[in-house]
Residue, then its C-alpha position, 0 to 999 in steps of 0.5 A: m198722917l196716922y189719924h187719916l190712915l187709922f181713924p177711918l178703920r175704927d169700925w174694923f178695930s175699935g182700938f183705932n178710935l183712940i186716935r181721935y183724941i188729941t190727948f192720946r195723940g199728944a201723949a204719943a207724940a211726946v213719948l215717941a219724940l223722947l224715944i227718937t232722941f234716945w235712939i238717934g242721939p248716941a249715934l249722932i253724937r259719935w258721928l259729930s265727935r268722929m268728924q270733930i264738929s265741936e263747939v268753939i269756946r270763946t276766950t272772952g267767956p268764963a274760965t270754967h268753960v275752957s273744959k267744954k272745948g271739944t264737946p260736939t255741937m249741932g246736936g239741935a238736929i236731934i231735936l228737929i228730927a224728934v219733933l218732926v216725925p211725931t208731929l207728921l205722924f200724929a197731927r192732922l196736917e190739914q190744920t194750918y196752925v200745925m203747918i205754921a209751927i213746922l215752918a218756923l221750926v224747919w226754917m230757922g233750923l236750916i238757918g241755924l244749921l248753916d250758921d253752925y256749919l260755917k262756924d264749926i266746920r268751915k271755922l269762920p269765927a262769925g259763922l253766918i253774917a248777922r245781917y243775913k241771919l236777921a234777914g232770914q228771921i224777918c222773912l219768916g216773921l213776914i210770912i207767918g204774919c201775912w199768913l195769919y193776917f190775910w188767911p186767918a182761921n178766925a177773921e174776927i180776931r185776925s189782928s188781935i192779941g190777947l190781954p192777960f188779966v182781962a176777961n176776953g180782953s183783946l187789942n186790935l192792932g190792924v195792919f200793925y199786927i204783922p210787924l208785931v209777929v216779925i218782932v216776936i219771931t225774931g226776938f225769941s229766936n235770938a233770945v233762946n239762942l242767947t240763953d243757950g250758954l250753959d249745959g241744959l239751961a235753954t233745953g230745960l227752960m224751953g221744955i217748961a215754956v212749951l208745956a205751958f203753951g201746949a196746955i193753952a193750945y189745948v184749952m183754946g181749941r175747946v169751946d167749953f174750956s175757952d168759954w169757961l176760962n174767958i179766953f179766945y176760942l180758936p178752932g183747930t189749935g188743939e192740933l198745936f198741942i201735939f206739936a208742943m208735946a212733941l217738942l216737949g218730948a224732944c227737949m226731955g230727951f235732949l236734956w238726957f245728953n245735954a245735962r251737965p256735963a254735956e255730951v253734946f250742944m244743940g248749937d244754933t241749929g236747935s236754939l234758933a229753931m226752938g225760939a222761932a217755934l215758941g214765938a210762932m206758937a205765941v202768935i198763933l194763940k194770940q198770946e204775945i203778951l203772955l209769952l213775955i211771962i212764960g218766956g220771962m227768963f229768955v226775955a231777961e237774958a236778951l235784955s241783959v245783953i241789950i242793956q250791957v251793950s247800950y250802957f257800954k256804948l253810952s258810957k264810952r261816948m260820955t266819959g271815954e271809958g266803957k262801963r258795964v252793968f253786969r259782970m258779963a252778959p248774957l245774964h247767966h254768965h253774970f251769976e257764974l262770975r259771982g261765984w255760982p256753980e253752973s249747976r246752981v245757975v241752971i237749976r235756979f233759972w229753971i225754978m224761975g221758969i216754972l214760977l213764971a209758967l205758973l204765974s201765967l195760969s193766974t191770967f185765966k178765969v178772970l171774971 
């Protein structure tokens, strides 16, 4: 919005020329998102506490989590506001990629908000019925998949995905690209939701992941950088860098309140929305495979649940007694029950997230 308002006035005031640079607008979006969380965070936390909108602590979870009872939830609304305002102000809204990312964030944010409302306000233990939540995720994936397939910015690679470690490597999936988009959006929306079980864990890992994808969006939007790195050139993805920086700033700001001991939880409002936004950035940038590396800790958390449930059912069917691979799933609870303090689990998962993000950089500039 500000780009369209201020850039035409550059002849009157040369300072407005800064608005043309994506790096400036990205930095401004990150700082503004951070300031918005600092501004609205305390007020929203007080309101949530006053309305007694607090997290329901599972009795089947680790005993150390009992102390978290009464902590306000639905704090993901802070993240949504802090991302949307800077993106709408600093991004060029005529760019399709930005609108897709916003759609993913808002769509799943509203579904998460409904889930939190039913679970934490109406006190329905299951919240939004799982099949309805899954239907919402699949519908979003279908919309984004069809959007990218039938109205592509670059028709030559509309159904292709990038292959890491291969110079200009790609794989054309044809119409099967749309189901892949559905799987990515649904999978990572749920994966981030499963990871959101310790103070600051999902927030920190998300910040690391969006920083990596923000950098990828920037270089893929420049013909010189993309040519030098032997990766796809996608005109317009530079604007996605601004969305990523706004999300990074929102994560940093929310972490201020969400670090242990957490003053507020993001709830499904934040986790489902951020997971969908991360998946949307990956499919836009044709980096679905690279997402498995950058978001490796989210993948590990989701796989731990799948393995745990599958093995329990299989062993019960074969022996009559269900057995477990992990002490508890998702994976972060397994390490808690092994005696790791919560802060140690979070920091070590962050370290692994950073290492995986750095590893993703090694997939570029393959000769």
